[in-house]
PDB file with one MODEL, atoms N, CA, C and O in Angstrom:
MODEL        1
ATOM      1  N   UNK A   1     102.148 114.141  77.104  1.00  0.00           N
ATOM      2  CA  UNK A   1     101.939 115.073  78.192  1.00  0.00           C
ATOM      3  C   UNK A   1     101.024 116.212  77.754  1.00  0.00           C
ATOM      4  O   UNK A   1     100.164 116.658  78.515  1.00  0.00           O
ATOM      5  N   UNK A   2     101.213 116.667  76.548  1.00  0.00           N
ATOM      6  CA  UNK A   2     100.392 117.756  76.033  1.00  0.00           C
ATOM      7  C   UNK A   2      98.929 117.334  75.901  1.00  0.00           C
ATOM      8  O   UNK A   2      98.022 118.110  76.202  1.00  0.00           O
ATOM      9  N   UNK A   3      98.711 116.113  75.453  1.00  0.00           N
ATOM     10  CA  UNK A   3      97.323 115.636  75.328  1.00  0.00           C
ATOM     11  C   UNK A   3      96.670 115.488  76.707  1.00  0.00           C
ATOM     12  O   UNK A   3      95.470 115.719  76.853  1.00  0.00           O
ATOM     13  N   UNK A   4      97.446 115.108  77.700  1.00  0.00           N
ATOM     14  CA  UNK A   4      96.917 115.004  79.065  1.00  0.00           C
ATOM     15  C   UNK A   4      96.438 116.366  79.558  1.00  0.00           C
ATOM     16  O   UNK A   4      95.364 116.478  80.149  1.00  0.00           O
ATOM     17  N   UNK A   5      97.243 117.398  79.311  1.00  0.00           N
ATOM     18  CA  UNK A   5      96.876 118.749  79.733  1.00  0.00           C
ATOM     19  C   UNK A   5      95.620 119.210  78.997  1.00  0.00           C
ATOM     20  O   UNK A   5      94.717 119.780  79.610  1.00  0.00           O
ATOM     21  N   UNK A   6      95.558 118.968  77.700  1.00  0.00           N
ATOM     22  CA  UNK A   6      94.378 119.357  76.920  1.00  0.00           C
ATOM     23  C   UNK A   6      93.130 118.635  77.414  1.00  0.00           C
ATOM     24  O   UNK A   6      92.072 119.247  77.560  1.00  0.00           O
ATOM     25  N   UNK A   7      93.254 117.338  77.670  1.00  0.00           N
ATOM     26  CA  UNK A   7      92.113 116.571  78.171  1.00  0.00           C
ATOM     27  C   UNK A   7      91.686 117.046  79.562  1.00  0.00           C
ATOM     28  O   UNK A   7      90.495 117.073  79.874  1.00  0.00           O
ATOM     29  N   UNK A   8      92.649 117.416  80.385  1.00  0.00           N
ATOM     30  CA  UNK A   8      92.326 117.920  81.722  1.00  0.00           C
ATOM     31  C   UNK A   8      91.566 119.234  81.647  1.00  0.00           C
ATOM     32  O   UNK A   8      90.600 119.438  82.382  1.00  0.00           O
ATOM     33  N   UNK A   9      91.995 120.116  80.771  1.00  0.00           N
ATOM     34  CA  UNK A   9      91.298 121.394  80.604  1.00  0.00           C
ATOM     35  C   UNK A   9      89.894 121.158  80.069  1.00  0.00           C
ATOM     36  O   UNK A   9      88.939 121.788  80.522  1.00  0.00           O
ATOM     37  N   UNK A  10      89.769 120.262  79.116  1.00  0.00           N
ATOM     38  CA  UNK A  10      88.452 119.928  78.556  1.00  0.00           C
ATOM     39  C   UNK A  10      87.535 119.346  79.634  1.00  0.00           C
ATOM     40  O   UNK A  10      86.351 119.679  79.692  1.00  0.00           O
ATOM     41  N   UNK A  11      88.072 118.499  80.465  1.00  0.00           N
ATOM     42  CA  UNK A  11      87.306 117.911  81.577  1.00  0.00           C
ATOM     43  C   UNK A  11      86.825 119.001  82.531  1.00  0.00           C
ATOM     44  O   UNK A  11      85.673 118.987  82.964  1.00  0.00           O
ATOM     45  N   UNK A  12      87.704 119.943  82.857  1.00  0.00           N
ATOM     46  CA  UNK A  12      87.324 121.033  83.745  1.00  0.00           C
ATOM     47  C   UNK A  12      86.222 121.896  83.139  1.00  0.00           C
ATOM     48  O   UNK A  12      85.308 122.324  83.844  1.00  0.00           O
ATOM     49  N   UNK A  13      86.306 122.150  81.852  1.00  0.00           N
ATOM     50  CA  UNK A  13      85.303 122.997  81.186  1.00  0.00           C
ATOM     51  C   UNK A  13      83.940 122.311  81.114  1.00  0.00           C
ATOM     52  O   UNK A  13      82.912 122.965  81.294  1.00  0.00           O
ATOM     53  N   UNK A  14      83.918 121.013  80.856  1.00  0.00           N
ATOM     54  CA  UNK A  14      82.655 120.335  80.559  1.00  0.00           C
ATOM     55  C   UNK A  14      82.044 119.575  81.729  1.00  0.00           C
ATOM     56  O   UNK A  14      80.821 119.443  81.782  1.00  0.00           O
ATOM     57  N   UNK A  15      82.830 119.075  82.659  1.00  0.00           N
ATOM     58  CA  UNK A  15      82.302 118.158  83.667  1.00  0.00           C
ATOM     59  C   UNK A  15      82.347 118.664  85.102  1.00  0.00           C
ATOM     60  O   UNK A  15      81.788 118.026  85.994  1.00  0.00           O
ATOM     61  N   UNK A  16      83.002 119.799  85.343  1.00  0.00           N
ATOM     62  CA  UNK A  16      83.138 120.297  86.706  1.00  0.00           C
ATOM     63  C   UNK A  16      82.125 121.416  86.926  1.00  0.00           C
ATOM     64  O   UNK A  16      82.041 122.365  86.147  1.00  0.00           O
ATOM     65  N   UNK A  17      81.357 121.280  88.009  1.00  0.00           N
ATOM     66  CA  UNK A  17      80.415 122.341  88.361  1.00  0.00           C
ATOM     67  C   UNK A  17      80.782 122.869  89.743  1.00  0.00           C
ATOM     68  O   UNK A  17      81.144 122.110  90.641  1.00  0.00           O
ATOM     69  N   UNK A  18      80.682 124.171  89.889  1.00  0.00           N
ATOM     70  CA  UNK A  18      80.983 124.793  91.168  1.00  0.00           C
ATOM     71  C   UNK A  18      79.726 124.812  92.033  1.00  0.00           C
ATOM     72  O   UNK A  18      78.622 125.006  91.524  1.00  0.00           O
ATOM     73  N   UNK A  19      79.891 124.612  93.330  1.00  0.00           N
ATOM     74  CA  UNK A  19      78.730 124.688  94.216  1.00  0.00           C
ATOM     75  C   UNK A  19      78.256 126.137  94.330  1.00  0.00           C
ATOM     76  O   UNK A  19      79.000 127.061  94.001  1.00  0.00           O
ATOM     77  N   UNK A  20      77.034 126.337  94.790  1.00  0.00           N
ATOM     78  CA  UNK A  20      76.548 127.710  94.983  1.00  0.00           C
ATOM     79  C   UNK A  20      77.395 128.457  96.009  1.00  0.00           C
ATOM     80  O   UNK A  20      78.085 127.848  96.827  1.00  0.00           O
ATOM     81  N   UNK A  21      77.330 129.778  95.951  1.00  0.00           N
ATOM     82  CA  UNK A  21      78.153 130.627  96.807  1.00  0.00           C
ATOM     83  C   UNK A  21      77.893 130.357  98.286  1.00  0.00           C
ATOM     84  O   UNK A  21      78.833 130.338  99.080  1.00  0.00           O
ATOM     85  N   UNK A  22      76.638 130.150  98.667  1.00  0.00           N
ATOM     86  CA  UNK A  22      76.322 129.910 100.077  1.00  0.00           C
ATOM     87  C   UNK A  22      76.936 128.605 100.572  1.00  0.00           C
ATOM     88  O   UNK A  22      77.443 128.536 101.691  1.00  0.00           O
ATOM     89  N   UNK A  23      76.890 127.580  99.741  1.00  0.00           N
ATOM     90  CA  UNK A  23      77.487 126.300 100.124  1.00  0.00           C
ATOM     91  C   UNK A  23      79.006 126.415 100.217  1.00  0.00           C
ATOM     92  O   UNK A  23      79.623 125.834 101.109  1.00  0.00           O
ATOM     93  N   UNK A  24      79.602 127.162  99.299  1.00  0.00           N
ATOM     94  CA  UNK A  24      81.046 127.373  99.342  1.00  0.00           C
ATOM     95  C   UNK A  24      81.447 128.096 100.626  1.00  0.00           C
ATOM     96  O   UNK A  24      82.455 127.758 101.246  1.00  0.00           O
ATOM     97  N   UNK A  25      80.655 129.091 101.021  1.00  0.00           N
ATOM     98  CA  UNK A  25      80.946 129.827 102.258  1.00  0.00           C
ATOM     99  C   UNK A  25      80.857 128.912 103.471  1.00  0.00           C
ATOM    100  O   UNK A  25      81.711 128.962 104.356  1.00  0.00           O
ATOM    101  N   UNK A  26      79.821 128.076 103.512  1.00  0.00           N
ATOM    102  CA  UNK A  26      79.671 127.140 104.629  1.00  0.00           C
ATOM    103  C   UNK A  26      80.837 126.168 104.696  1.00  0.00           C
ATOM    104  O   UNK A  26      81.361 125.892 105.776  1.00  0.00           O
ATOM    105  N   UNK A  27      81.240 125.655 103.557  1.00  0.00           N
ATOM    106  CA  UNK A  27      82.363 124.714 103.518  1.00  0.00           C
ATOM    107  C   UNK A  27      83.665 125.396 103.920  1.00  0.00           C
ATOM    108  O   UNK A  27      84.516 124.782 104.565  1.00  0.00           O
ATOM    109  N   UNK A  28      83.824 126.668 103.541  1.00  0.00           N
ATOM    110  CA  UNK A  28      85.028 127.397 103.921  1.00  0.00           C
ATOM    111  C   UNK A  28      85.098 127.557 105.440  1.00  0.00           C
ATOM    112  O   UNK A  28      86.174 127.446 106.028  1.00  0.00           O
ATOM    113  N   UNK A  29      83.964 127.814 106.069  1.00  0.00           N
ATOM    114  CA  UNK A  29      83.931 127.948 107.527  1.00  0.00           C
ATOM    115  C   UNK A  29      84.292 126.622 108.184  1.00  0.00           C
ATOM    116  O   UNK A  29      85.052 126.595 109.152  1.00  0.00           O
ATOM    117  N   UNK A  30      83.754 125.526 107.667  1.00  0.00           N
ATOM    118  CA  UNK A  30      84.048 124.201 108.223  1.00  0.00           C
ATOM    119  C   UNK A  30      85.542 123.902 108.107  1.00  0.00           C
ATOM    120  O   UNK A  30      86.154 123.414 109.057  1.00  0.00           O
ATOM    121  N   UNK A  31      86.123 124.191 106.956  1.00  0.00           N
ATOM    122  CA  UNK A  31      87.558 123.948 106.755  1.00  0.00           C
ATOM    123  C   UNK A  31      88.378 124.819 107.701  1.00  0.00           C
ATOM    124  O   UNK A  31      89.359 124.345 108.273  1.00  0.00           O
ATOM    125  N   UNK A  32      88.001 126.069 107.875  1.00  0.00           N
ATOM    126  CA  UNK A  32      88.736 126.970 108.761  1.00  0.00           C
ATOM    127  C   UNK A  32      88.675 126.474 110.204  1.00  0.00           C
ATOM    128  O   UNK A  32      89.689 126.474 110.902  1.00  0.00           O
ATOM    129  N   UNK A  33      87.489 126.051 110.657  1.00  0.00           N
ATOM    130  CA  UNK A  33      87.344 125.568 112.035  1.00  0.00           C
ATOM    131  C   UNK A  33      88.193 124.326 112.260  1.00  0.00           C
ATOM    132  O   UNK A  33      88.901 124.240 113.263  1.00  0.00           O
ATOM    133  N   UNK A  34      88.137 123.366 111.349  1.00  0.00           N
ATOM    134  CA  UNK A  34      88.926 122.157 111.516  1.00  0.00           C
ATOM    135  C   UNK A  34      90.424 122.433 111.419  1.00  0.00           C
ATOM    136  O   UNK A  34      91.218 121.774 112.090  1.00  0.00           O
ATOM    137  N   UNK A  35      90.816 123.397 110.591  1.00  0.00           N
ATOM    138  CA  UNK A  35      92.230 123.761 110.507  1.00  0.00           C
ATOM    139  C   UNK A  35      92.718 124.339 111.826  1.00  0.00           C
ATOM    140  O   UNK A  35      93.809 124.010 112.290  1.00  0.00           O
ATOM    141  N   UNK A  36      91.904 125.203 112.428  1.00  0.00           N
ATOM    142  CA  UNK A  36      92.276 125.791 113.716  1.00  0.00           C
ATOM    143  C   UNK A  36      92.335 124.710 114.791  1.00  0.00           C
ATOM    144  O   UNK A  36      93.269 124.686 115.592  1.00  0.00           O
ATOM    145  N   UNK A  37      91.346 123.817 114.816  1.00  0.00           N
ATOM    146  CA  UNK A  37      91.352 122.737 115.806  1.00  0.00           C
ATOM    147  C   UNK A  37      92.569 121.830 115.638  1.00  0.00           C
ATOM    148  O   UNK A  37      93.190 121.429 116.623  1.00  0.00           O
ATOM    149  N   UNK A  38      92.907 121.510 114.395  1.00  0.00           N
ATOM    150  CA  UNK A  38      94.070 120.656 114.146  1.00  0.00           C
ATOM    151  C   UNK A  38      95.356 121.360 114.567  1.00  0.00           C
ATOM    152  O   UNK A  38      96.254 120.733 115.129  1.00  0.00           O
ATOM    153  N   UNK A  39      95.446 122.667 114.295  1.00  0.00           N
ATOM    154  CA  UNK A  39      96.631 123.422 114.702  1.00  0.00           C
ATOM    155  C   UNK A  39      96.753 123.449 116.227  1.00  0.00           C
ATOM    156  O   UNK A  39      97.849 123.292 116.764  1.00  0.00           O
ATOM    157  N   UNK A  40      95.641 123.647 116.920  1.00  0.00           N
ATOM    158  CA  UNK A  40      95.673 123.640 118.383  1.00  0.00           C
ATOM    159  C   UNK A  40      96.062 122.270 118.933  1.00  0.00           C
ATOM    160  O   UNK A  40      96.821 122.175 119.898  1.00  0.00           O
ATOM    161  N   UNK A  41      95.539 121.207 118.315  1.00  0.00           N
ATOM    162  CA  UNK A  41      95.892 119.863 118.763  1.00  0.00           C
ATOM    163  C   UNK A  41      97.381 119.597 118.534  1.00  0.00           C
ATOM    164  O   UNK A  41      98.043 119.016 119.394  1.00  0.00           O
ATOM    165  N   UNK A  42      97.905 120.012 117.399  1.00  0.00           N
ATOM    166  CA  UNK A  42      99.322 119.841 117.107  1.00  0.00           C
ATOM    167  C   UNK A  42     100.173 120.627 118.095  1.00  0.00           C
ATOM    168  O   UNK A  42     101.180 120.123 118.592  1.00  0.00           O
ATOM    169  N   UNK A  43      99.768 121.866 118.380  1.00  0.00           N
ATOM    170  CA  UNK A  43     100.482 122.688 119.359  1.00  0.00           C
ATOM    171  C   UNK A  43     100.463 122.025 120.733  1.00  0.00           C
ATOM    172  O   UNK A  43     101.478 122.011 121.429  1.00  0.00           O
ATOM    173  N   UNK A  44      99.318 121.476 121.125  1.00  0.00           N
ATOM    174  CA  UNK A  44      99.213 120.826 122.429  1.00  0.00           C
ATOM    175  C   UNK A  44     100.120 119.617 122.548  1.00  0.00           C
ATOM    176  O   UNK A  44     100.816 119.452 123.550  1.00  0.00           O
ATOM    177  N   UNK A  45     100.116 118.778 121.538  1.00  0.00           N
ATOM    178  CA  UNK A  45     100.973 117.581 121.551  1.00  0.00           C
ATOM    179  C   UNK A  45     102.439 118.000 121.542  1.00  0.00           C
ATOM    180  O   UNK A  45     103.252 117.420 122.262  1.00  0.00           O
ATOM    181  N   UNK A  46     102.782 118.997 120.738  1.00  0.00           N
ATOM    182  CA  UNK A  46     104.163 119.475 120.682  1.00  0.00           C
ATOM    183  C   UNK A  46     104.600 120.024 122.039  1.00  0.00           C
ATOM    184  O   UNK A  46     105.710 119.748 122.495  1.00  0.00           O
ATOM    185  N   UNK A  47     103.739 120.790 122.676  1.00  0.00           N
ATOM    186  CA  UNK A  47     104.071 121.348 123.998  1.00  0.00           C
ATOM    187  C   UNK A  47     104.250 120.243 125.032  1.00  0.00           C
ATOM    188  O   UNK A  47     105.185 120.281 125.832  1.00  0.00           O
ATOM    189  N   UNK A  48     103.361 119.268 125.016  1.00  0.00           N
ATOM    190  CA  UNK A  48     103.451 118.173 125.980  1.00  0.00           C
ATOM    191  C   UNK A  48     104.732 117.362 125.776  1.00  0.00           C
ATOM    192  O   UNK A  48     105.418 117.024 126.741  1.00  0.00           O
ATOM    193  N   UNK A  49     105.045 117.056 124.533  1.00  0.00           N
ATOM    194  CA  UNK A  49     106.269 116.296 124.265  1.00  0.00           C
ATOM    195  C   UNK A  49     107.508 117.105 124.621  1.00  0.00           C
ATOM    196  O   UNK A  49     108.493 116.552 125.109  1.00  0.00           O
ATOM    197  N   UNK A  50     107.463 118.396 124.382  1.00  0.00           N
ATOM    198  CA  UNK A  50     108.583 119.256 124.749  1.00  0.00           C
ATOM    199  C   UNK A  50     108.813 119.239 126.262  1.00  0.00           C
ATOM    200  O   UNK A  50     109.952 119.146 126.720  1.00  0.00           O
ATOM    201  N   UNK A  51     107.737 119.329 127.024  1.00  0.00           N
ATOM    202  CA  UNK A  51     107.853 119.279 128.495  1.00  0.00           C
ATOM    203  C   UNK A  51     108.393 117.929 128.952  1.00  0.00           C
ATOM    204  O   UNK A  51     109.216 117.861 129.866  1.00  0.00           O
ATOM    205  N   UNK A  52     107.928 116.852 128.313  1.00  0.00           N
ATOM    206  CA  UNK A  52     108.417 115.520 128.682  1.00  0.00           C
ATOM    207  C   UNK A  52     109.912 115.377 128.397  1.00  0.00           C
ATOM    208  O   UNK A  52     110.650 114.813 129.205  1.00  0.00           O
ATOM    209  N   UNK A  53     110.351 115.884 127.258  1.00  0.00           N
ATOM    210  CA  UNK A  53     111.767 115.792 126.908  1.00  0.00           C
ATOM    211  C   UNK A  53     112.600 116.630 127.885  1.00  0.00           C
ATOM    212  O   UNK A  53     113.658 116.192 128.336  1.00  0.00           O
ATOM    213  N   UNK A  54     112.120 117.834 128.208  1.00  0.00           N
ATOM    214  CA  UNK A  54     112.833 118.663 129.182  1.00  0.00           C
ATOM    215  C   UNK A  54     112.907 117.974 130.538  1.00  0.00           C
ATOM    216  O   UNK A  54     113.960 117.970 131.174  1.00  0.00           O
ATOM    217  N   UNK A  55     111.811 117.397 130.978  1.00  0.00           N
ATOM    218  CA  UNK A  55     111.780 116.699 132.263  1.00  0.00           C
ATOM    219  C   UNK A  55     112.758 115.516 132.247  1.00  0.00           C
ATOM    220  O   UNK A  55     113.497 115.307 133.208  1.00  0.00           O
ATOM    221  N   UNK A  56     112.760 114.763 131.177  1.00  0.00           N
ATOM    222  CA  UNK A  56     113.657 113.616 131.053  1.00  0.00           C
ATOM    223  C   UNK A  56     115.118 114.047 131.136  1.00  0.00           C
ATOM    224  O   UNK A  56     115.892 113.476 131.904  1.00  0.00           O
ATOM    225  N   UNK A  57     115.497 115.057 130.345  1.00  0.00           N
ATOM    226  CA  UNK A  57     116.896 115.460 130.331  1.00  0.00           C
ATOM    227  C   UNK A  57     117.302 116.169 131.609  1.00  0.00           C
ATOM    228  O   UNK A  57     118.457 116.066 132.022  1.00  0.00           O
ATOM    229  N   UNK A  58     116.385 116.887 132.249  1.00  0.00           N
ATOM    230  CA  UNK A  58     116.709 117.486 133.545  1.00  0.00           C
ATOM    231  C   UNK A  58     116.984 116.403 134.593  1.00  0.00           C
ATOM    232  O   UNK A  58     117.868 116.575 135.432  1.00  0.00           O
ATOM    233  N   UNK A  59     116.247 115.302 134.557  1.00  0.00           N
ATOM    234  CA  UNK A  59     116.453 114.219 135.497  1.00  0.00           C
ATOM    235  C   UNK A  59     117.711 113.410 135.175  1.00  0.00           C
ATOM    236  O   UNK A  59     118.390 112.937 136.085  1.00  0.00           O
ATOM    237  N   UNK A  60     118.018 113.253 133.913  1.00  0.00           N
ATOM    238  CA  UNK A  60     119.200 112.482 133.498  1.00  0.00           C
ATOM    239  C   UNK A  60     120.481 113.250 133.813  1.00  0.00           C
ATOM    240  O   UNK A  60     121.464 112.669 134.273  1.00  0.00           O
ATOM    241  N   UNK A  61     120.463 114.564 133.561  1.00  0.00           N
ATOM    242  CA  UNK A  61     121.681 115.353 133.750  1.00  0.00           C
ATOM    243  C   UNK A  61     121.941 115.723 135.196  1.00  0.00           C
ATOM    244  O   UNK A  61     123.071 116.063 135.546  1.00  0.00           O
ATOM    245  N   UNK A  62     120.933 115.667 136.040  1.00  0.00           N
ATOM    246  CA  UNK A  62     121.124 116.039 137.456  1.00  0.00           C
ATOM    247  C   UNK A  62     121.290 114.856 138.328  1.00  0.00           C
ATOM    248  O   UNK A  62     121.460 115.000 139.538  1.00  0.00           O
TER     249      UNK A  62
ENDMDL
END
């Protein structure tokens, strides 16, 4: 396990390069937009299913 951690750190030091700041900013905006869209889609589906369940139980109980 210790050798795995050492090799991972060595890999990060020697083989990983960070993108330029402008590209990182653009990617952050893309991730934020898609996160918001996914959250809205999840909220919409949750709301619709909630209404369907309420409608079903209101009809069953009455």
